[in-house]
N, CA, C and O atoms as a GROMACS GRO file, in nm:
protein
  320
    1UNK      N    1  -1.248  -3.592   3.381
    1UNK     CA    2  -1.391  -3.568   3.431
    1UNK      C    3  -1.414  -3.420   3.483
    1UNK      O    4  -1.367  -3.380   3.589
    2UNK      N    5  -1.501  -3.333   3.388
    2UNK     CA    6  -1.503  -3.210   3.397
    2UNK      C    7  -1.626  -3.155   3.479
    2UNK      O    8  -1.711  -3.239   3.510
    3UNK      N    9  -1.643  -3.044   3.510
    3UNK     CA   10  -1.745  -3.026   3.604
    3UNK      C   11  -1.877  -3.023   3.523
    3UNK      O   12  -1.979  -3.030   3.592
    4UNK      N   13  -1.894  -3.014   3.385
    4UNK     CA   14  -2.026  -3.025   3.321
    4UNK      C   15  -2.025  -3.140   3.243
    4UNK      O   16  -2.115  -3.161   3.161
    5UNK      N   17  -1.931  -3.216   3.260
    5UNK     CA   18  -1.981  -3.350   3.212
    5UNK      C   19  -2.100  -3.452   3.234
    5UNK      O   20  -2.151  -3.436   3.345
    6UNK      N   21  -2.155  -3.549   3.162
    6UNK     CA   22  -2.264  -3.618   3.174
    6UNK      C   23  -2.223  -3.713   3.308
    6UNK      O   24  -2.294  -3.726   3.408
    7UNK      N   25  -2.116  -3.765   3.291
    7UNK     CA   26  -2.076  -3.855   3.423
    7UNK      C   27  -2.073  -3.790   3.566
    7UNK      O   28  -2.125  -3.842   3.665
    8UNK      N   29  -2.005  -3.666   3.566
    8UNK     CA   30  -2.038  -3.602   3.672
    8UNK      C   31  -2.187  -3.606   3.717
    8UNK      O   32  -2.211  -3.666   3.822
    9UNK      N   33  -2.293  -3.548   3.648
    9UNK     CA   34  -2.407  -3.502   3.692
    9UNK      C   35  -2.456  -3.649   3.709
    9UNK      O   36  -2.530  -3.651   3.808
   10UNK      N   37  -2.448  -3.758   3.659
   10UNK     CA   38  -2.497  -3.890   3.682
   10UNK      C   39  -2.454  -3.945   3.863
   10UNK      O   40  -2.524  -3.993   3.952
   11UNK      N   41  -2.336  -3.917   3.859
   11UNK     CA   42  -2.275  -3.955   4.023
   11UNK      C   43  -2.335  -3.861   4.108
   11UNK      O   44  -2.362  -3.899   4.222
   12UNK      N   45  -2.361  -3.749   4.076
   12UNK     CA   46  -2.416  -3.621   4.195
   12UNK      C   47  -2.561  -3.673   4.203
   12UNK      O   48  -2.603  -3.668   4.319
   13UNK      N   49  -2.644  -3.718   4.120
   13UNK     CA   50  -2.764  -3.772   4.106
   13UNK      C   51  -2.782  -3.903   4.202
   13UNK      O   52  -2.881  -3.929   4.272
   14UNK      N   53  -2.691  -3.961   4.192
   14UNK     CA   54  -2.689  -4.122   4.239
   14UNK      C   55  -2.658  -4.087   4.377
   14UNK      O   56  -2.733  -4.134   4.463
   15UNK      N   57  -2.549  -4.005   4.418
   15UNK     CA   58  -2.539  -3.941   4.556
   15UNK      C   59  -2.658  -3.908   4.617
   15UNK      O   60  -2.716  -3.981   4.697
   16UNK      N   61  -2.703  -3.785   4.578
   16UNK     CA   62  -2.839  -3.731   4.624
   16UNK      C   63  -2.957  -3.833   4.670
   16UNK      O   64  -3.014  -3.838   4.779
   17UNK      N   65  -2.979  -3.914   4.554
   17UNK     CA   66  -3.081  -4.033   4.572
   17UNK      C   67  -3.044  -4.134   4.677
   17UNK      O   68  -3.142  -4.173   4.740
   18UNK      N   69  -2.921  -4.190   4.715
   18UNK     CA   70  -2.881  -4.228   4.823
   18UNK      C   71  -2.903  -4.174   4.933
   18UNK      O   72  -2.962  -4.240   5.018
   19UNK      N   73  -2.863  -4.048   4.960
   19UNK     CA   74  -2.865  -3.979   5.081
   19UNK      C   75  -3.006  -3.922   5.148
   19UNK      O   76  -3.040  -3.899   5.264
   20UNK      N   77  -3.083  -3.910   5.003
   20UNK     CA   78  -3.236  -3.853   5.059
   20UNK      C   79  -3.349  -3.964   5.027
   20UNK      O   80  -3.458  -3.966   5.086
   21UNK      N   81  -3.317  -4.038   4.946
   21UNK     CA   82  -3.417  -4.165   4.894
   21UNK      C   83  -3.503  -4.084   4.801
   21UNK      O   84  -3.524  -3.962   4.796
   22UNK      N   85  -3.553  -4.199   4.719
   22UNK     CA   86  -3.642  -4.135   4.621
   22UNK      C   87  -3.748  -4.061   4.642
   22UNK      O   88  -3.766  -3.957   4.578
   23UNK      N   89  -3.849  -4.114   4.753
   23UNK     CA   90  -3.971  -4.026   4.807
   23UNK      C   91  -3.930  -3.876   4.827
   23UNK      O   92  -3.981  -3.780   4.771
   24UNK      N   93  -3.820  -3.875   4.927
   24UNK     CA   94  -3.776  -3.756   4.984
   24UNK      C   95  -3.743  -3.652   4.863
   24UNK      O   96  -3.778  -3.534   4.865
   25UNK      N   97  -3.679  -3.706   4.770
   25UNK     CA   98  -3.644  -3.601   4.664
   25UNK      C   99  -3.756  -3.546   4.597
   25UNK      O  100  -3.747  -3.429   4.559
   26UNK      N  101  -3.881  -3.625   4.570
   26UNK     CA  102  -3.996  -3.619   4.488
   26UNK      C  103  -4.062  -3.515   4.574
   26UNK      O  104  -4.113  -3.419   4.517
   27UNK      N  105  -4.066  -3.525   4.712
   27UNK     CA  106  -4.148  -3.440   4.799
   27UNK      C  107  -4.084  -3.308   4.832
   27UNK      O  108  -4.159  -3.219   4.872
   28UNK      N  109  -3.949  -3.280   4.822
   28UNK     CA  110  -3.885  -3.153   4.797
   28UNK      C  111  -3.910  -3.107   4.673
   28UNK      O  112  -3.946  -2.990   4.673
   29UNK      N  113  -3.903  -3.158   4.569
   29UNK     CA  114  -3.932  -3.125   4.413
   29UNK      C  115  -4.088  -3.050   4.432
   29UNK      O  116  -4.109  -2.934   4.398
   30UNK      N  117  -4.179  -3.131   4.488
   30UNK     CA  118  -4.327  -3.070   4.492
   30UNK      C  119  -4.343  -2.966   4.573
   30UNK      O  120  -4.433  -2.886   4.547
   31UNK      N  121  -4.260  -2.948   4.686
   31UNK     CA  122  -4.259  -2.809   4.760
   31UNK      C  123  -4.205  -2.709   4.682
   31UNK      O  124  -4.257  -2.598   4.670
   32UNK      N  125  -4.118  -2.739   4.635
   32UNK     CA  126  -4.021  -2.616   4.552
   32UNK      C  127  -4.120  -2.583   4.411
   32UNK      O  128  -4.123  -2.475   4.352
   33UNK      N  129  -4.186  -2.685   4.383
   33UNK     CA  130  -4.319  -2.660   4.271
   33UNK      C  131  -4.435  -2.567   4.310
   33UNK      O  132  -4.486  -2.482   4.237
   34UNK      N  133  -4.467  -2.598   4.437
   34UNK     CA  134  -4.572  -2.525   4.543
   34UNK      C  135  -4.527  -2.377   4.536
   34UNK      O  136  -4.583  -2.287   4.473
   35UNK      N  137  -4.421  -2.371   4.607
   35UNK     CA  138  -4.366  -2.238   4.635
   35UNK      C  139  -4.329  -2.171   4.476
   35UNK      O  140  -4.287  -2.058   4.498
   36UNK      N  141  -4.328  -2.184   4.399
   36UNK     CA  142  -4.296  -2.155   4.230
   36UNK      C  143  -4.448  -2.086   4.214
   36UNK      O  144  -4.463  -1.966   4.189
   37UNK      N  145  -4.563  -2.182   4.233
   37UNK     CA  146  -4.681  -2.127   4.211
   37UNK      C  147  -4.727  -2.033   4.260
   37UNK      O  148  -4.771  -1.936   4.199
   38UNK      N  149  -4.722  -2.051   4.403
   38UNK     CA  150  -4.722  -1.956   4.501
   38UNK      C  151  -4.686  -1.799   4.474
   38UNK      O  152  -4.761  -1.701   4.472
   39UNK      N  153  -4.576  -1.809   4.458
   39UNK     CA  154  -4.497  -1.672   4.385
   39UNK      C  155  -4.547  -1.637   4.264
   39UNK      O  156  -4.570  -1.517   4.251
   40UNK      N  157  -4.566  -1.693   4.193
   40UNK     CA  158  -4.648  -1.635   4.055
   40UNK      C  159  -4.768  -1.579   4.084
   40UNK      O  160  -4.797  -1.470   4.035
   41UNK      N  161  -4.861  -1.651   4.173
   41UNK     CA  162  -4.998  -1.595   4.203
   41UNK      C  163  -4.982  -1.461   4.279
   41UNK      O  164  -5.065  -1.376   4.248
   42UNK      N  165  -4.887  -1.425   4.378
   42UNK     CA  166  -4.867  -1.331   4.461
   42UNK      C  167  -4.823  -1.238   4.352
   42UNK      O  168  -4.880  -1.129   4.354
   43UNK      N  169  -4.738  -1.256   4.263
   43UNK     CA  170  -4.700  -1.153   4.173
   43UNK      C  171  -4.820  -1.073   4.103
   43UNK      O  172  -4.843  -0.952   4.099
   44UNK      N  173  -4.888  -1.183   4.050
   44UNK     CA  174  -5.039  -1.136   3.964
   44UNK      C  175  -5.125  -1.082   4.039
   44UNK      O  176  -5.194  -0.997   3.981
   45UNK      N  177  -5.150  -1.100   4.155
   45UNK     CA  178  -5.208  -1.035   4.273
   45UNK      C  179  -5.186  -0.914   4.296
   45UNK      O  180  -5.279  -0.837   4.319
   46UNK      N  181  -5.032  -0.865   4.291
   46UNK     CA  182  -4.974  -0.749   4.303
   46UNK      C  183  -4.999  -0.677   4.191
   46UNK      O  184  -5.038  -0.562   4.210
   47UNK      N  185  -4.985  -0.720   4.060
   47UNK     CA  186  -4.996  -0.622   3.923
   47UNK      C  187  -5.152  -0.628   3.934
   47UNK      O  188  -5.186  -0.511   3.918
   48UNK      N  189  -5.240  -0.688   3.949
   48UNK     CA  190  -5.394  -0.624   3.947
   48UNK      C  191  -5.405  -0.543   4.046
   48UNK      O  192  -5.474  -0.449   4.008
   49UNK      N  193  -5.367  -0.526   4.176
   49UNK     CA  194  -5.357  -0.452   4.292
   49UNK      C  195  -5.314  -0.302   4.237
   49UNK      O  196  -5.376  -0.196   4.249
   50UNK      N  197  -5.218  -0.321   4.189
   50UNK     CA  198  -5.157  -0.203   4.122
   50UNK      C  199  -5.202  -0.129   3.999
   50UNK      O  200  -5.168  -0.012   3.980
   51UNK      N  201  -5.279  -0.199   3.916
   51UNK     CA  202  -5.380  -0.149   3.829
   51UNK      C  203  -5.500  -0.092   3.860
   51UNK      O  204  -5.563  -0.013   3.790
   52UNK      N  205  -5.532  -0.142   3.983
   52UNK     CA  206  -5.661  -0.078   4.036
   52UNK      C  207  -5.658   0.063   4.084
   52UNK      O  208  -5.550   0.108   4.124
   53UNK      N  209  -5.760   0.136   4.084
   53UNK     CA  210  -5.749   0.272   4.116
   53UNK      C  211  -5.743   0.268   4.280
   53UNK      O  212  -5.798   0.178   4.343
   54UNK      N  213  -5.673   0.372   4.338
   54UNK     CA  214  -5.678   0.377   4.500
   54UNK      C  215  -5.799   0.428   4.527
   54UNK      O  216  -5.853   0.521   4.467
   55UNK      N  217  -5.853   0.350   4.642
   55UNK     CA  218  -5.985   0.411   4.700
   55UNK      C  219  -5.978   0.558   4.741
   55UNK      O  220  -5.882   0.609   4.800
   56UNK      N  221  -6.099   0.628   4.700
   56UNK     CA  222  -6.114   0.773   4.764
   56UNK      C  223  -6.060   0.789   4.898
   56UNK      O  224  -6.072   0.694   4.976
   57UNK      N  225  -5.998   0.900   4.936
   57UNK     CA  226  -5.961   0.949   5.050
   57UNK      C  227  -6.066   0.986   5.123
   57UNK      O  228  -6.155   1.044   5.060
   58UNK      N  229  -6.089   0.968   5.267
   58UNK     CA  230  -6.186   1.002   5.355
   58UNK      C  231  -6.193   1.156   5.357
   58UNK      O  232  -6.093   1.228   5.353
   59UNK      N  233  -6.324   1.203   5.363
   59UNK     CA  234  -6.332   1.329   5.363
   59UNK      C  235  -6.353   1.388   5.496
   59UNK      O  236  -6.464   1.370   5.548
   60UNK      N  237  -6.271   1.450   5.553
   60UNK     CA  238  -6.254   1.521   5.688
   60UNK      C  239  -6.360   1.654   5.687
   60UNK      O  240  -6.319   1.745   5.615
   61UNK      N  241  -6.472   1.676   5.745
   61UNK     CA  242  -6.511   1.815   5.736
   61UNK      C  243  -6.441   1.926   5.816
   61UNK      O  244  -6.396   1.917   5.930
   62UNK      N  245  -6.440   2.049   5.723
   62UNK     CA  246  -6.336   2.147   5.770
   62UNK      C  247  -6.403   2.183   5.905
   62UNK      O  248  -6.523   2.160   5.922
   63UNK      N  249  -6.339   2.230   5.986
   63UNK     CA  250  -6.410   2.270   6.128
   63UNK      C  251  -6.333   2.439   6.149
   63UNK      O  252  -6.217   2.460   6.113
   64UNK      N  253  -6.396   2.516   6.194
   64UNK     CA  254  -6.381   2.648   6.169
   64UNK      C  255  -6.273   2.679   6.310
   64UNK      O  256  -6.298   2.619   6.414
   65UNK      N  257  -6.177   2.757   6.307
   65UNK     CA  258  -6.070   2.773   6.388
   65UNK      C  259  -6.143   2.848   6.508
   65UNK      O  260  -6.224   2.939   6.490
   66UNK      N  261  -6.102   2.799   6.641
   66UNK     CA  262  -6.171   2.865   6.728
   66UNK      C  263  -6.094   3.006   6.747
   66UNK      O  264  -5.976   3.023   6.716
   67UNK      N  265  -6.160   3.085   6.792
   67UNK     CA  266  -6.122   3.245   6.798
   67UNK      C  267  -6.021   3.250   6.898
   67UNK      O  268  -6.028   3.198   7.010
   68UNK      N  269  -5.903   3.330   6.840
   68UNK     CA  270  -5.813   3.369   6.999
   68UNK      C  271  -5.844   3.503   7.051
   68UNK      O  272  -5.877   3.592   6.972
   69UNK      N  273  -5.834   3.523   7.179
   69UNK     CA  274  -5.873   3.614   7.256
   69UNK      C  275  -5.738   3.694   7.268
   69UNK      O  276  -5.629   3.646   7.298
   70UNK      N  277  -5.766   3.809   7.242
   70UNK     CA  278  -5.626   3.904   7.262
   70UNK      C  279  -5.608   3.919   7.410
   70UNK      O  280  -5.690   3.938   7.500
   71UNK      N  281  -5.464   3.904   7.410
   71UNK     CA  282  -5.407   3.904   7.566
   71UNK      C  283  -5.426   4.058   7.604
   71UNK      O  284  -5.416   4.152   7.525
   72UNK      N  285  -5.449   4.064   7.720
   72UNK     CA  286  -5.432   4.201   7.762
   72UNK      C  287  -5.348   4.254   7.886
   72UNK      O  288  -5.356   4.200   7.996
   73UNK      N  289  -5.282   4.346   7.864
   73UNK     CA  290  -5.195   4.384   7.995
   73UNK      C  291  -5.261   4.461   8.109
   73UNK      O  292  -5.356   4.540   8.110
   74UNK      N  293  -5.188   4.416   8.199
   74UNK     CA  294  -5.230   4.505   8.344
   74UNK      C  295  -5.121   4.575   8.363
   74UNK      O  296  -5.009   4.541   8.327
   75UNK      N  297  -5.159   4.712   8.440
   75UNK     CA  298  -5.080   4.784   8.484
   75UNK      C  299  -4.954   4.728   8.558
   75UNK      O  300  -4.847   4.788   8.555
   76UNK      N  301  -4.974   4.604   8.628
   76UNK     CA  302  -4.866   4.556   8.716
   76UNK      C  303  -4.783   4.499   8.612
   76UNK      O  304  -4.663   4.512   8.637
   77UNK      N  305  -4.806   4.445   8.512
   77UNK     CA  306  -4.702   4.388   8.416
   77UNK      C  307  -4.640   4.512   8.367
   77UNK      O  308  -4.518   4.521   8.387
   78UNK      N  309  -4.692   4.601   8.314
   78UNK     CA  310  -4.629   4.708   8.254
   78UNK      C  311  -4.543   4.799   8.358
   78UNK      O  312  -4.495   4.900   8.307
   79UNK      N  313  -4.523   4.784   8.464
   79UNK     CA  314  -4.464   4.858   8.547
   79UNK      C  315  -4.326   4.810   8.579
   79UNK      O  316  -4.228   4.883   8.598
   80UNK      N  317  -4.328   4.655   8.583
   80UNK     CA  318  -4.206   4.559   8.602
   80UNK      C  319  -4.083   4.584   8.534
   80UNK      O  320  -3.987   4.508   8.550
   0.00000   0.00000   0.00000
């Protein structure tokens, strides 16, 4: 009885059905299918968003730089 034989998989299937029950297995598979569908929709949405051009950047008006006042030295700072 090898790992890939038909009887091996039949026994595994029977054990899974006994442990989880038929309703629980179908519920798990339904949730799995919904997850795959949601994943595919998300990937399609990302592809559409990547194809769309980015929105224009907000224009910030240029503000003139504030004038810099020249520093004046006093005689007290020169003599120190």
